[in-house]
C-alpha positions, 0 to 999 in steps of 0.5 A, a space after each residue: 905869417 910870412 918869413 922872408 929868407 935872405 942871404 945878402 951879397 958880402 956875406 959868407 956863402 955858401 952855407 947850409 942856411 940863410 944869414 937873415 929872416 924877416 918875419 911879419 907876425 905878432 905871435 911868437 912861438 918858442 920851442 924848448 930844447 928837444 932831444 931824441 926821445 919819444 913822447 914815453 922817454 924812450 931814447 932814439 938812436 944812442 950814440 948816433 948823431 945823425 939819428 938824434 938830429 933826425 929825432 930832435 927835429 921831429 920833435 921840434 916839429 911836433 912842438 911847432 904844430 902844437 902851437 899851429 906853426 911849421 918850419 915854414 914859420 921858423 925865424 931861428 934854429 939853435 943846435 946844441 951839439 955835445 963835444 962838437 968837431 968840425 968832423 961831425 958835420 957830415 953826420 949832423 947834416 945827414 940827420 937834417 937831410 934824412 928828415 927835411 922833406 918829412 917835416 917840411 924844413 926847406 934847405 937852406 935852413 932858416 937862420 941857425 946856429 950850431 953851438 958845441 957844448 961839453 955835455 947836455 943834461 943826460 950823457 947819452 944826449 948828443 944834441 938839442 934843437 930849439 926853434 923860434 917861430 912867428 905867426 900872425 
């Protein structure tokens, strides 16, 4: 699968992600919302946004690998962050940067949205990550 990332002239720059991804492939991979939990359900980084972002991305990487994909195949990321405010961007990006090399997540990121929500399904969950990838 080939993904070409583009940030066309005339779109807001700089941003920590590309605005457009063009993927060629026939197999869609959708990784459901991943949170900061280990496989046995143990919570990771309670109260720590950066730590939870890092673990949720690790879990997303595991989900992609289970389908034969990697972050190189991702055409879209969606982040849901509880009680979001712009002051949290430093902690958020610290979590991304902490695991980027480990999981093969390029910078700038694939096209991404960060959506602030009041809460997620459990009170200690601060972030959830979803990914969409294309494979040949």
